[in-house]
N, C-alpha and C positions, 0 to 999 in steps of 0.2 A: 167692542173691545174684548180681546182675548189675551190672557197672561199665561205664558209658558215658562215654567220654572225648571231650571236645569241644575243638577248637582255641581257640574263643572263643564266648562267649555273653553277653548282657546280664546275665542273672541265672540262676544254677543253680536257685534256688527256683522262679522263674517257668517256666523250661524244664521242670522236673520236674512242676510242677503242671499245665501244659498237656498234657504227654505222658500223664500218668496219667488225664486226663479223656478222652483219645482212645482209649486201649487199656488192657487189664487187665495191669498190670505185676506182676511177682513181688515178694514182700516183700523189703525191703532192696535195692531197685534204687537205684543210686548214680550221680549225675551229678557229674563232675569236670572242671574246666577250668583251664588255665594262664592264661587271660585273661578275667576277668569285667569287662565294660566299664561296667556300671551296677549294681553290687552294692548291696544295701539292708541297713540295720540296723533296729533298733526305731524306730517312729514315722516310717518312711520316710527316716531319715538315710542318707547315702551312705557306702558302705564303700570306702575308698581302697586299691587293690591294684595293685602293679606287675606287669607281665606276666612270667610264669614264675618269680616269686620266692616266691609264697605259695600256701597251700592255700585253694581255694574249692570247697566240696563241698556237695551236697544229697543227703539220704537219705530214701527213702520207707519209712515203717514202718506196716505194716498189723496188724490184729487186736491192738490194744493192750489192750483189755479194761478201760479205765477210763472213768469218767463225767466230765462237764464240771466237776463240783465238785472233782475231783482233777487239774484240768488242769495246774497248775504242776509236778506230779510229773515230767512229761516234761522240763522245764527242769532240775530237780534231777538226774535221771538222766544227762542229756547233759552237764551241767556236771561232775559227778563223774567221768564216763568220760574227759573231756578232761583233767582234772587228773591222773587216774591215768596217762594216756598220757604226758603231759609230764613226770611224775615219772621215767619210764623214761629220759628224756634229761637228768635232773638239773637241770631248770630251777628256779631258786631262788624261794622266797617266793611260791608260787602261791596265788591267791585267786580267788574269784568275786565280782564286784560286781553286786549286784541291779540289774536283773533278768537281765542276759544278757552281761555282760562277763567275759572271762578276763584276769586280771592277773598280772604278776610284780612284786612290790613294789606300787608304785602306778602302774605303767605298763601300758597296755592292749596285750595281744598278740593278743587274739582276741575274737570276738563270735558269738553264737548268735541265730538267728531261726527260731522254730518256728511253722509255719502248720498249723492243724488243720482237717480236714474233719469236721464234726459231723453226726450223724444222730440226731434225738431228743435224748436226754440223754447219748449215748455218743459218744466220739471214734471216728469211722470209720477214719481214717488220719491220719498226721502227716507233714509234709514238714519235715525237720530240716536247716536251713541252718547252715553253719559257715564262718567266715572266720578264718584263722590266719596271722599275720605270721611268716614263717619266715626268708627271706633278704633281705628288703627292709631298707634302712638309712636311707633318706630319706623323710620324710613331710611333705607340703606343708601340709596343713590339719588336722593332728591332733597338737597339742602334747604330749599324754600318751601317744602311741603309741610302741611299741617292737617288737622282733622277737626271735626266738630267736637270730639271728646277733648282733644288737647286744648282747644280754645275755651271751651265752656267748663271743663273739669268734671264732666259726668258722662255716663254712657247714654246712648240714644237708641231708641227702638227703630230698627231698620225698616220695619213695615210702615211705621208712622211717617218716617221721612219719605219713603218710596211713594206712598199714596198721596201725600201732600204735593209732591212734584208732579205725579201723573195727573192729578186733578187740575192743577194750574196749566199744565201743558195742553191737556185736552180742551180746556176752556179757551185758551189762547189760540190754538190752531184750528179750532172748529168754527172760526169766523172768517170773514174776508179780510185777511191781514193786509192785502194790498191797498184797500181803501183807507187803512189806518197807518200807512207806511210812515208818513211824516211825523205823526205823534209817537210812533214806536221808536223811530230814530232819536227823537228828542229825549224820550225816557232813557234810551240806551246811552246816549252821550252824557246824561246826568250821572250815570253809574260807571263811566269809562275811566279806567285806571290811568292816572298821570295826565289826563286831559288838561291843557292849559298850563302845564308845569314844564319848566326847562329840564330836559332829560338827555341821557346819553344813549346812542344807538350804535349797533354794528351793522355795516353794510359791506357788500363785496367780501364776505367771510371774515375779514380782519381789520377793516377800516372803521375807526371810531368817529362819529360825528355828534354834534349837539343840535337839538331842535326842540320844538314844542308841538305836541299832538293837538291838532285842530279838530279832529273828529275822524269818522270813517265814512268814506264815500259809498254810494249805493251799489257800486260795483265791488264793494268789500275791501277796497284798498285803504291803507292808513294814510291820512293827510297830515303831513308834518311841515311846519314852517321852520326853515333852516336859518342859521345865523346870518346869512346874507339877505334874508327877507323873502326869499322865494318859497313858494308853497309847492310841495311835491307830493305825489302819491306813490306809495310803495306796496307791492304785492307781498304775499305770504313768504315767499322765498327770498325776498329782497332786503329785508330789514328785521332786526331783532332789538327789542327794547331791553335795556339793562335795568335791573332792579335798583 
């Protein structure tokens, strides 16, 4: 494990991806910065982060040993590791909102962005990006955002939160996750936001539908039972759950 701390960078994921293309980095090389100026979320959304208040981290994981048809298992493992870490700090009502948001109640406190380098049918390596709101209390353009400090009413030591997450991630990903796939999905579904609850979704940009989340398929698609009783699977760009 190697930790590289930067004063500032546009994106820890981009920095790590470019660095790994130039040199042979060791497994679990970590990029950490206090000031990420152009952080990204899913679908190139912007991640808002105040300087020195939050965690912005990217981790290189090599030798994963899973094929592309089990791609979402990485999201499952990372999500569960983060929830386990935050439980150590007694953060209440933790959930994961498909596909990559970490919630406390219905408030977003973190997000995951995993970028995979694929060779043939196998994942060669993954760059795991994590943004976690820790001590920031004001959010300009994120009405559903919150932080550990806002929820718990106290400051948190960034290093303590960082090392708790890294320890859990390292332990989770340094085993054969494929052999534990069914158990991992079971744990993931037990923490999935709005599972089994009638909810409203947006599809095709502006069409509202109602349905019930049944779970997440191993291809990463969201399984939703619609009002007509049919069970459909939706990809990342095809559906949006409304809070």
